[in-house]
N, C-alpha and C positions, 0 to 999 in steps of 0.2 A: 562914085566908085572909089576915088582916092581916099575919102574919109573912111569908108567901110573897110578898105584894105589896111589902112593904118590902125583901125580899131581891132581888126583880127590879129595883126602882129603884136599889138599892145596886150591883148588878152592872152595870147600864147606866152608872152614874156612875163606877165605878172600873175598868172593864175596861181602858181605855187612858186614863191620865191621871185627872183629878179633875173631869170635867165630862161632861154627857150627850153633848156633841159627840164625845167620844172613842169612844163606842159606834159611830159611823159607820165607824170602822176595822174593826170586827168584821163589818160588812156589805161594806165595800169590798174586804177581802182575798179572800173567795171570789168576789166579782163580777169583780174584776180577773183572777183566775185563769181564770174562765170566758171572759171577753172575749178575753184573749190567745190562748187555745187555739183558740177559734172563729175569730178573725181570721187566725191563721197557717194553719189548715187550709183556710179559705175561699180564701186566696190560692194555696196549694199545689195544691189540687184544685178544679178548676173545676166538676166534676160529682161528686156523691156516688156511692159504690159501687153504690147501688141506684137511681140517678137522682135528679133533683130538685136542690134547692139544697143545697150541701155545708154551709152554715151551720146548717141545720135538722138535718142528719144528725149533725154534731159536737155541736151543742147538746144534742140528746136523749141523747147518749152521756155528755157531761161533766156535765150537770146532775144526774143521779142521784148521781154522786160528790160533787159540791159539797153537795147537799141532805142526803145520807146520812152521809158519813164525817166531814165537818167538824164538824157538831153532835155526833156521837158522841164525837169526840176531845175537844171542849171540855167535854162533860158528864163525861168521865172525870177531869178535873182539878178538878171542882167542890169536892170536900171539901178538897183540899190548899190551894186559894187562899182558902177561907173558914173554915179551921180556927179562927182566933181568935174567930169568932162563937160557938163552942160554949161559951165562957165564960159566955154568957147562957143560963140554963136553959130559956128559952122556945124557943130555936132547936134543932131536931132535925135529924139528918142527912137524914131524908126531906124536910123543908122545903127544905133547900138543893138537893137533887137535883131536886125538882119545880120550884123557881124557875129553876134553870139549864135544865131541859127546856123550860119555857115560853118563856124568852127565846131559846133556840136554835130553837124552832119559829117564833117571830116573825121571827128572822133569816132562816131558810130561806124563809119566805113572801115577805119583802121582796126577797131575791135572785131568786126566781122572777119576781116582778113587774118588777123592773128588767131582767132578761134579756129578758122579753117586750117591754117598751117599747123597749129598745135595738135589738133586731132589727127591730122595726117601723119605727123611725126611719131605719134604713139600707135600707129598702124590701125587707126579707125577709118573705115571707108565712109567718107562724107560725100561721095558722089550721089547726087539726087537722081531719082527716076525722071523727073521733069525739071530741067534747069530753068525754063521760062517761068514756071510756077514759083520756084525758089526766088528768082530775081524779082518778080513782081510782088511777092509776099514781103520781101525785105524793103522794097521801095514803098509799099503801102504802110508798113510799120514805121518807117522813117517819116513819111508824110503825116501819119497820126501824131508822131512825136513832135514835129515842128508845129503842128496845129495846136496841140495842147500847150506847147511852149509859148506861142503868141498869146493864147488866152490866159496863161499863167501870169504873163507880164502885167496884163491889165488887172487881173484879180489881186495880184500881190500889191499893186499900187493902191487899190481901193480898200482892201482888207489887210491890215498889217500882220495878222496871224495866218495869212493864207499859205505861206511856205510850209509852216508846220502842218497845217491842215492837209496840204497836198501830199506830204509824206505819209500821213495816215491813209489817204485815198490810194496811194501807191501800194501800200501793204494789202489793202482790201482787194484791189485789182489783181495783185500778184497771187493771192491765196485762192482766188476764184477763177483763175485763167486756165485751169487744167494742166498746170506745168508738170506735175508728177503723177497724174492719173488721167486715163482716157474718160471721156464723158459717158460712154456706155456702161462704165462700172459704177456710176452714181445713180441716184434716184431721179425720177422724172422731174420732181420739183426742183432739185438742185440743178439739173440741166437747163431748166427753164430760166432760172435766175442767172446762171452763167452766160446764157445766150446774150444778155443785155450788156455784158462786159466786152468792150471793143478789143481789149487785149486778148481775150479768149479767141476771137476770130483771127488775130495775128498768129497765135500759136497753131490754130487749126490750118491756116493757110500755109505756113512753113512745113508742117508735118505732112500735108497732102502732097508735097513735092517728093517725099521720101517713102510714103506708104501708099500703095495702090488702093484707090477707093476710099481713102481716109477723109473724113470731113464732109462727105457727100450729104449727110443728114443734118449737119449742124452749122457748117460754114456758110456765112453770108458776106460775100465781098461787098455787096451793095450797102449793107448796114455799116460795115467798117468804114468805107469811103465816105458815106453820108455823115457819120459822126465826125470824121476828120475834117470834111469840108465845112460843116456848120461851125465847128470850133475855130477853124481858120478865119472864117469871115466874121465871127463874133470878136475874135482878137483884133482883126483889122479895123472893125467898126469902133471897138473900144479905144484903140490907139488914136483914131481920128477924132472922136468926140470927147475923150477924156484926156487930151494932150496936156492941158494945164494941170490936171491932177497927177499925171505921170511925172511932171517936172517939179512938183511940189516937194519940199524937203521932208 
């Protein structure tokens, strides 16, 4: 625990620059992304596709992408940026992965709080119909993110071009998650393909907390949690059996 705590403090201090203030950029980057998209869509569309405030509709679509794929991508680079630390015998790959997971969880939590505060300040009603559904949806999204992150660490160590590949995967998942359109407005074939996108279920889960009856015909919590759990255990198995590969320069 002492090693993981030290790694967290080091990561916050060295992520951008050589001070803890530089870590604010790690929070600002996804928050600005979310803010810009919500602002643009709010001005373009005065009414959401299913009624209500368009800012809430877009925010519930973009937030899962920010909370899930940003941390997963950063976790995938954890070993590469911290490789010199393995010169110290006390530091293990698992310690580095867990420390990066902890700090990305913290970052995601801060981004969610900032988004809530920002929308409230501009007089957007962000109070959900079902607070338990909102909380569980966010936790499920973060769980998926950390699971993808663990798997990314292993894949990035085995395939040197994996980080670039994952960026392309992020774009595909983002474009097929129903961020700016409701599934009912698409064709049956498109809906069937979107169903296999776990990020799509994150979006549906969060929106079901704000819109009565939303997601009843498409949302599968079991599928989302199953994908996250399988990814998590594959990441753990990879870390255990490919530990020598993870430490290789």
